[in-house]
C-alpha positions as CSV (number, residue, x, y, z in Angstrom):
1,M,14.5,9.5,76.0
2,F,16.1,9.3,72.6
3,E,18.9,11.5,71.4
4,I,20.6,11.7,68.0
5,H,24.3,12.6,67.7
6,P,26.1,13.2,64.4
7,I,29.6,11.9,63.9
8,T,31.9,11.9,60.8
9,V,34.2,9.0,60.2
10,S,37.8,10.2,60.3
11,L,40.9,8.5,59.0
12,S,42.0,7.3,62.4
13,H,38.8,5.2,62.7
14,I,39.7,3.1,59.7
15,D,41.4,-0.3,60.0
16,G,43.5,-2.3,57.6
17,Y,40.4,-3.5,55.7
18,G,39.4,0.1,54.8
19,H,36.4,0.4,57.0
20,V,35.6,1.6,60.5
21,N,37.1,-0.8,63.0
22,N,34.4,-2.6,65.1
23,A,35.9,-1.4,68.4
24,V,35.5,2.2,67.2
25,Y,31.7,1.8,67.1
26,I,31.8,1.1,70.8
27,S,33.9,4.2,71.3
28,Y,31.3,6.3,69.4
29,I,28.5,5.1,71.6
30,Q,30.5,5.5,74.8
31,S,31.6,9.0,74.0
32,K,28.1,10.2,73.0
33,L,26.6,8.7,76.1
34,A,29.2,10.3,78.3
35,E,28.4,13.7,76.7
36,T,24.7,13.1,77.5
37,L,25.5,12.1,81.1
38,V,27.6,15.2,81.5
39,R,24.8,17.4,80.2
40,L,22.4,15.7,82.6
41,G,24.5,16.6,85.6
42,Y,27.0,13.8,86.0
43,A,30.1,15.8,84.8
44,K,31.8,15.6,88.2
45,D,31.9,11.8,87.8
46,W,34.7,12.1,85.3
47,C,36.8,14.4,87.5
48,Q,39.8,12.8,89.2
49,D,38.6,13.7,92.7
50,S,35.0,12.3,92.2
51,L,33.7,9.7,94.6
52,F,32.0,7.9,91.6
53,T,32.8,6.6,88.1
54,W,30.9,4.7,85.4
55,I,31.8,1.2,84.1
56,I,30.3,-1.0,81.4
57,P,30.0,-4.5,82.8
58,N,28.0,-5.8,79.8
59,I,27.6,-5.0,76.1
60,A,25.9,-6.8,73.3
61,I,26.5,-5.5,69.8
62,E,25.4,-6.5,66.3
63,Y,27.3,-5.4,63.3
64,H,25.2,-5.1,60.1
65,Q,27.4,-3.3,57.6
66,P,30.5,-1.2,57.4
67,A,31.1,2.5,57.4
68,Y,33.9,4.2,55.5
69,F,36.1,7.3,55.7
70,G,34.1,10.5,55.3
71,D,30.7,8.8,56.0
72,V,28.4,10.9,58.2
73,L,26.8,8.8,60.8
74,Q,24.2,9.3,63.4
75,V,24.3,7.7,66.8
76,T,20.9,7.3,68.3
77,L,20.7,6.6,72.1
78,G,17.8,5.6,74.1
79,I,17.4,4.6,77.8
80,E,15.8,1.2,78.1
81,R,16.0,1.2,81.9
82,S,17.3,3.5,84.6
83,E,17.2,2.7,88.3
84,N,19.4,3.4,91.3
85,R,23.0,3.5,89.9
86,E,22.4,1.6,86.7
87,I,21.2,2.4,83.2
88,V,20.7,0.2,80.2
89,V,21.3,2.0,76.9
90,L,20.0,1.0,73.5
91,A,22.1,2.5,70.7
92,E,21.9,2.4,66.9
93,I,24.4,3.8,64.5
94,S,23.3,4.4,61.0
95,K,24.4,6.4,57.9
96,S,23.0,9.9,57.8
97,G,21.3,11.4,54.8
98,K,20.8,8.1,52.9
99,V,17.5,7.5,51.3
100,C,18.0,3.7,50.9
101,K,16.0,1.4,53.1
102,D,18.8,-0.2,55.2
103,T,21.2,2.4,56.6
104,K,21.6,0.6,60.0
105,L,25.2,-0.2,60.7
106,V,25.3,-1.2,64.3
107,R,22.8,-2.0,67.1
108,A,24.0,-2.3,70.7
109,R,22.7,-2.7,74.3
110,M,25.0,-1.4,77.0
111,H,24.6,-1.8,80.7
112,W,26.3,1.0,82.6
113,Q,26.9,1.1,86.4
114,R,27.8,4.1,88.5
115,I,30.2,2.8,91.2
116,N,32.2,4.1,94.1
117,R,35.9,4.7,93.2
């Protein structure tokens, strides 16, 4: 399963160096995956009275080039592995609408676990 989610870089995503802060890329991936999980029927996991929640015990991320205010990005998510209460997500963030060869900004591999609260 691969899903593509658009996102526009806002001013609050920019750090003192004038580009998207590295931690924000993780937030982009996390929020888009959470939206996907909600759509797939896991919405109740984010409710306060749920018996379950999701954690990210492991993340590996490669930063290739920066994004700037106003850039339109696409977050591409794919499931590498899904079993029991764990999923491993592959993510790539790239610039949208660019014709140039290398538009990849970030690649990540995130291990998510659904745990009891």
